[in-house]
DSSP file (Angstrom, degrees, kcal/mol; ACC not computed):
  #  RESIDUE AA STRUCTURE BP1 BP2  ACC     N-H-->O    O-->H-N    N-H-->O    O-->H-N    TCO  KAPPA ALPHA  PHI   PSI    X-CA   Y-CA   Z-CA
    1    1 A M              0   0    0      0, 0.0     2,-0.5     0, 0.0     0, 0.0   0.000 360.0 360.0 360.0 135.5   82.0  112.8   97.0
    2    2 A T        -     0   0    0     11,-0.1     2,-0.6     9,-0.0    11,-0.1  -0.930 360.0-155.8-113.0 131.0   83.7  109.5   97.8
    3    3 A T  E     -A   12   0A   0      9,-0.6     9,-1.6    -2,-0.5     2,-0.5  -0.930  17.2-156.6-103.7 122.8   84.8  107.0   95.1
    4    4 A T  E     -A   11   0A   0     -2,-0.6     7,-0.2     7,-0.2    -2,-0.0  -0.850   7.9-135.3-107.2 131.4   84.9  103.5   96.5
    5    5 A A    >   -     0   0    0      5,-1.7     3,-1.8    -2,-0.5    40,-0.2  -0.264  43.7 -86.3 -71.8 168.9   87.0  100.7   95.1
    6    6 A R  T 3  S+     0   0    0     38,-1.6    39,-0.1     1,-0.3    38,-0.1   0.857 127.9  23.9 -49.0 -47.7   85.5   97.2   94.7
    7    7 A N  T 3  S-     0   0    0     37,-0.3    -1,-0.3     3,-0.0    38,-0.1   0.139 111.7-109.4-109.7  23.0   86.2   96.0   98.2
    8    8 A T  S <  S+     0   0    0     -3,-1.8     3,-0.2    36,-0.2    -2,-0.1   0.647  80.4 129.0  61.9  20.4   86.5   99.5   99.8
    9    9 A A  S    S+     0   0    0      1,-0.2    24,-0.5    31,-0.1     2,-0.4   0.757  75.0  39.9 -71.3 -22.0   90.2   99.2  100.3
   10   10 A A        +     0   0    0     22,-0.1    -5,-1.7    34,-0.1     2,-0.5  -0.928  63.2 169.1-134.7 111.1   90.6  102.6   98.6
   11   11 A D  E     -AB   4  31A   0     20,-2.5    20,-3.7    -2,-0.4     2,-0.7  -0.984  30.8-135.1-115.8 125.8   88.2  105.5   99.2
   12   12 A T  E     +A    3   0A   0     -9,-1.6    -9,-0.6    -2,-0.5     2,-0.3  -0.722  46.1 143.5 -83.9 116.8   89.3  108.9   97.8
   13   13 A T        -     0   0    0     -2,-0.7     3,-0.1   -11,-0.1   -11,-0.1  -0.925  58.6-116.9-144.7 166.3   88.6  111.5  100.4
   14   14 A R  S    S+     0   0    0     -2,-0.3     2,-0.3     1,-0.2    16,-0.1   0.936 100.0  22.3 -71.6 -47.9   90.1  114.7  101.8
   15   15 A D  S    S-     0   0    0     14,-0.1     2,-0.2    -3,-0.1    -1,-0.2  -0.884  92.8 -98.4-121.5 151.6   90.8  113.3  105.3
   16   16 A A        -     0   0    0     -2,-0.3     6,-0.1     4,-0.1     3,-0.1  -0.493  39.5-128.7 -68.4 133.0   91.2  109.8  106.5
   17   17 A A    >   -     0   0    0     -2,-0.2     3,-2.0     1,-0.2    15,-0.1  -0.365  44.8 -72.3 -72.9 160.2   88.0  108.5  108.0
   18   18 A P  T 3  S+     0   0    0      0, 0.0    -1,-0.2     0, 0.0     3,-0.1  -0.300 125.6  23.4 -54.1 135.8   88.2  106.9  111.5
   19   19 A G  T 3  S+     0   0    0      1,-0.3     2,-0.3    -3,-0.1    -2,-0.1   0.553 112.6  87.8  82.5   8.2   89.9  103.5  111.3
   20   20 A T    <   -     0   0    0     -3,-2.0     2,-0.3    13,-0.2    -1,-0.3  -0.795  65.3-135.7-127.9 172.8   91.7  104.5  108.0
   21   21 A M  E     -C   32   0A   0     11,-3.0    11,-2.5    -2,-0.3     2,-0.4  -0.956  21.8-115.7-130.1 152.9   94.9  106.1  107.0
   22   22 A S  E     +C   31   0A   0     -2,-0.3    51,-3.4     9,-0.2    52,-0.3  -0.716  39.4 155.6 -92.2 132.7   95.7  108.8  104.4
   23   23 A I  E     -C   30   0A   0      7,-3.2     7,-2.4    -2,-0.4     2,-0.4  -0.795  40.4-112.0-132.6-179.9   97.8  108.1  101.4
   24   24 A R  E     -Cd  29  75A   0     50,-2.6    52,-3.7    -2,-0.3     2,-0.5  -0.984  24.8-166.0-117.2 133.6   98.0  109.7   97.9
   25   25 A L  E >  S-Cd  28  76A   0      3,-3.1     3,-1.7    -2,-0.4    52,-0.2  -0.968  76.2 -21.1-122.0 114.5   97.0  107.7   94.9
   26   26 A D  T 3  S-     0   0    0     50,-3.2    -1,-0.1    -2,-0.5    51,-0.1   0.874 129.7 -50.6  52.0  39.9   98.0  109.1   91.5
   27   27 A G  T 3  S+     0   0    0     49,-0.4    -1,-0.3     1,-0.2    50,-0.1   0.430 118.9 105.2  84.7   0.0   98.3  112.5   93.1
   28   28 A K  E <  S- C   0  25A   0     -3,-1.7    -3,-3.1     1,-0.0    -1,-0.2  -0.868  78.9 -98.5-115.2 147.3   94.9  112.5   94.8
   29   29 A P  E     + C   0  24A   0      0, 0.0     2,-0.3     0, 0.0    -5,-0.2  -0.330  47.1 177.3 -60.3 142.8   94.1  112.0   98.5
   30   30 A C  E     - C   0  23A   0     -7,-2.4    -7,-3.2   -18,-0.2     2,-0.4  -0.994  22.0-144.6-150.0 141.4   93.0  108.5   99.3
   31   31 A S  E     +BC  11  22A   0    -20,-3.7   -20,-2.5    -2,-0.3     2,-0.3  -0.924  22.7 174.7-109.7 135.0   92.0  106.6  102.5
   32   32 A V  E     - C   0  21A   0    -11,-2.5   -11,-3.0    -2,-0.4   -22,-0.1  -0.918  36.3 -95.9-132.6 160.4   92.9  103.0  103.0
   33   33 A A    >   -     0   0    0    -24,-0.5     3,-1.8    -2,-0.3   -13,-0.2  -0.494  49.9 -97.5 -71.8 143.0   92.5  100.6  105.9
   34   34 A P  T 3  S+     0   0    0      0, 0.0    -1,-0.1     0, 0.0     3,-0.1  -0.359 113.5  34.2 -56.1 141.6   95.6  100.1  108.1
   35   35 A G  T 3  S+     0   0    0     35,-0.4     2,-0.2     1,-0.3    36,-0.1   0.405  81.7 149.5  89.7  -1.6   97.5   97.0  107.0
   36   36 A T    <   -     0   0    0     -3,-1.8    34,-3.0    34,-0.1    -1,-0.3  -0.463  34.5-149.3 -65.4 130.8   96.6   97.6  103.3
   37   37 A T  B  >  -G   69   0B   0     32,-0.3     4,-2.0    -2,-0.2    32,-0.2  -0.586  24.5-114.1 -94.4 163.5   99.4   96.2  101.1
   38   38 A L  H  > S+     0   0    0     30,-2.0     4,-2.4    28,-0.4    29,-0.2   0.902 118.8  53.4 -61.4 -40.3  100.3   97.6   97.7
   39   39 A A  H  > S+     0   0    0     27,-2.7     4,-2.3    29,-0.2    -1,-0.2   0.909 108.6  48.0 -61.6 -43.3   99.1   94.3   96.1
   40   40 A S  H  > S+     0   0    0     26,-0.3     4,-2.6     2,-0.2    -1,-0.2   0.852 110.6  52.0 -69.7 -32.5   95.7   94.5   97.9
   41   41 A L  H  X S+     0   0    0     -4,-2.0     4,-1.7     2,-0.2    -2,-0.2   0.935 109.4  49.3 -65.4 -46.0   95.3   98.1   96.8
   42   42 A V  H  <>S+     0   0    0     -4,-2.4     5,-2.1     1,-0.2    -2,-0.2   0.925 114.8  45.2 -57.8 -45.7   96.0   97.2   93.1
   43   43 A A  H ><5S+     0   0    0     -4,-2.3     3,-1.9     1,-0.2    -2,-0.2   0.908 109.4  54.8 -65.8 -42.6   93.5   94.4   93.3
   44   44 A A  H 3<5S+     0   0    0     -4,-2.6   -38,-1.6     1,-0.3   -37,-0.3   0.806 104.2  55.4 -62.5 -29.0   90.8   96.5   95.1
   45   45 A L  T 3<5S-     0   0    0     -4,-1.7    -1,-0.3   -40,-0.2    -2,-0.2   0.470 121.8-109.5 -83.3  -1.2   91.1   99.0   92.3
   46   46 A G  T < 5S+     0   0    0     -3,-1.9     2,-0.4     1,-0.3    -3,-0.2   0.647  70.7 139.4  86.8  16.6   90.3   96.2   89.8
   47   47 A H      < -     0   0    0     -5,-2.1    -1,-0.3    -6,-0.2    -2,-0.1  -0.753  53.6-124.5 -95.8 139.9   93.7   95.9   88.2
   48   48 A A    >>  -     0   0    0     -2,-0.4     3,-1.8     1,-0.1     4,-0.6  -0.557  31.2-114.9 -70.5 145.0   95.4   92.6   87.3
   49   49 A P  G >4 S+     0   0    0      0, 0.0     3,-0.6     0, 0.0    -1,-0.1   0.866 118.0  43.0 -52.5 -39.2   98.8   92.4   88.9
   50   50 A A  G 34 S+     0   0    0      1,-0.2    -2,-0.0     3,-0.0    13,-0.0   0.539  99.7  76.8 -83.8  -5.1  100.5   92.5   85.5
   51   51 A G  G <4 S+     0   0    0     -3,-1.8     2,-0.3    29,-0.1    -1,-0.2   0.643  98.1  34.3 -81.8 -15.0   98.2   95.2   84.2
   52   52 A V    <<  -     0   0    0     -3,-0.6     2,-0.3    -4,-0.6    28,-0.2  -0.982  67.2-136.0-139.3 150.1   99.9   98.1   86.0
   53   53 A G  E     -E   79   0A   0     26,-4.4    26,-2.2    -2,-0.3     2,-0.4  -0.685  29.0-149.8 -92.9 158.5  103.3   99.2   87.1
   54   54 A T  E     +EF  78  61A   0      7,-0.5     7,-2.9    -2,-0.3     2,-0.3  -0.968  18.8 179.9-135.4 148.8  103.7  100.6   90.6
   55   55 A A  E     -EF  77  60A   0     22,-1.8    22,-2.7    -2,-0.4     2,-0.4  -0.990  10.1-159.6-140.9 145.1  105.8  103.1   92.5
   56   56 A V  E >  S-EF  76  59A   0      3,-2.4     3,-1.7    -2,-0.3    20,-0.2  -0.994  79.3 -11.7-127.2 125.6  105.7  104.2   96.1
   57   57 A N  T 3  S-     0   0    0     18,-3.1    -1,-0.1    -2,-0.4    19,-0.1   0.859 131.6 -51.8  53.4  39.5  107.2  107.5   97.2
   58   58 A G  T 3  S+     0   0    0     17,-0.4     2,-0.5     1,-0.2    -1,-0.3   0.421 114.8 111.9  84.3  -1.4  108.9  107.9   93.8
   59   59 A S  E <  S-F   56   0A   0     -3,-1.7    -3,-2.4     2,-0.0    -1,-0.2  -0.917  71.0-116.4-111.4 129.9  110.5  104.4   93.8
   60   60 A F  E     -F   55   0A   0     -2,-0.5    -5,-0.3    -5,-0.2    -7,-0.0  -0.321  25.5-157.3 -57.8 137.9  109.5  101.6   91.4
   61   61 A V  E     -F   54   0A   0     -7,-2.9    -7,-0.5     5,-0.0     5,-0.1  -0.958  10.3-141.7-121.4 111.3  108.0   98.6   93.2
   62   62 A P    >   -     0   0    0      0, 0.0     3,-2.3     0, 0.0     4,-0.2  -0.283  27.6-107.5 -67.2 157.5  108.2   95.3   91.2
   63   63 A R  G >  S+     0   0    0      1,-0.3     3,-1.7     2,-0.2     4,-0.1   0.856 118.5  63.2 -52.5 -38.0  105.3   92.9   91.4
   64   64 A S  G 3  S+     0   0    0      1,-0.3    -1,-0.3     2,-0.1     3,-0.2   0.638 107.2  43.5 -65.5 -13.0  107.4   90.6   93.6
   65   65 A Q  G X  S+     0   0    0     -3,-2.3     3,-1.1     1,-0.1    -1,-0.3   0.212  79.1 104.1-116.2  13.9  107.6   93.2   96.3
   66   66 A R  T <   +     0   0    0     -3,-1.7   -27,-2.7     1,-0.3   -28,-0.4   0.471  58.5  84.6 -77.3   0.2  104.0   94.5   96.3
   67   67 A D  T 3   +     0   0    0    -29,-0.2    -1,-0.3    -3,-0.2     2,-0.2   0.450  65.2 117.7 -78.8   2.3  103.3   92.6   99.6
   68   68 A R  S <  S-     0   0    0     -3,-1.1   -30,-2.0     1,-0.1   -29,-0.2  -0.464  70.4-117.3 -70.5 139.1  104.7   95.6  101.4
   69   69 A M  B     -G   37   0B   0    -32,-0.2   -32,-0.3    -2,-0.2     2,-0.2  -0.519  25.5-122.2 -75.8 142.7  102.3   97.4  103.7
   70   70 A L        -     0   0    0    -34,-3.0   -35,-0.4    -2,-0.2   -34,-0.1  -0.540  24.6-147.7 -80.6 152.3  101.5  101.0  102.9
   71   71 A A    >   -     0   0    0     -2,-0.2     3,-2.3   -37,-0.1   -50,-0.0  -0.854  32.3 -81.2-119.1 154.9  102.2  103.7  105.5
   72   72 A P  T 3  S+     0   0    0      0, 0.0   -49,-0.2     0, 0.0    -1,-0.1  -0.285 118.1  21.4 -53.6 135.0  100.3  106.9  106.3
   73   73 A G  T 3  S+     0   0    0    -51,-3.4   -50,-0.2     1,-0.3    -3,-0.0   0.326  86.3 147.2  88.5  -8.1  101.5  109.6  103.9
   74   74 A D    <   -     0   0    0     -3,-2.3   -50,-2.6   -52,-0.3     2,-0.6  -0.282  42.4-140.4 -59.0 147.0  102.8  107.2  101.2
   75   75 A S  E     -d   24   0A   0    -52,-0.2   -18,-3.1   -50,-0.0   -17,-0.4  -0.959  19.5-165.9-112.1 114.6  102.4  108.4   97.7
   76   76 A V  E     -dE  25  56A   0    -52,-3.7   -50,-3.2    -2,-0.6     2,-0.4  -0.856   4.8-168.9-106.5 133.2  101.4  105.6   95.3
   77   77 A L  E     - E   0  55A   0    -22,-2.7   -22,-1.8    -2,-0.4     2,-0.4  -0.986   2.9-165.2-122.0 129.0  101.6  105.8   91.5
   78   78 A L  E     + E   0  54A   0     -2,-0.4     2,-0.3   -24,-0.2   -24,-0.2  -0.932  18.4 169.5-109.4 136.5  100.0  103.3   89.2
   79   79 A F  E     - E   0  53A   0    -26,-2.2   -26,-4.4    -2,-0.4    -2,-0.0  -0.979  40.3 -97.4-146.5 157.4  101.1  103.4   85.5
   80   80 A K        -     0   0    0     -2,-0.3   -28,-0.2   -28,-0.2   -29,-0.1  -0.611  46.8-116.8 -75.5 126.2  100.7  101.3   82.4
   81   81 A P        -     0   0    0      0, 0.0     2,-0.5     0, 0.0    -1,-0.1  -0.349  24.4-139.5 -63.7 143.7  103.8   99.2   81.9
   82   82 A I        -     0   0    0      2,-0.0     2,-0.3    -3,-0.0    -3,-0.0  -0.911  20.9-174.5-107.2 128.0  105.8   99.9   78.8
   83   83 A T        +     0   0    0     -2,-0.5     2,-0.3     2,-0.0     0, 0.0  -0.830  25.3 104.6-118.1 160.3  107.2   97.1   76.8
   84   84 A G              0   0    0     -2,-0.3    -2,-0.0     1,-0.1     0, 0.0  -0.928 360.0 360.0 155.7-177.1  109.5   97.1   73.8
   85   85 A G              0   0    0     -2,-0.3    -1,-0.1     0, 0.0    -2,-0.0   0.434 360.0 360.0-161.3 360.0  113.0   96.5   72.8
């Protein structure tokens, strides 16, 4: 079964389909188009930029740096930002 994001930037599958690359999204296999940025993945999944925090390969990625392209094998984590003081 394939779950498709709004603009098909993220399809959860076991193996990358032709013309796509495999990453992990929240611990699950995911296929994205080559050239997909972290920002475009967040948008394709229907999240507002300020609505989620992001990490790639275990390192926090601030919104200002989400224009980075994802690479095959990257592990992406989306999480709810925590505020407080």
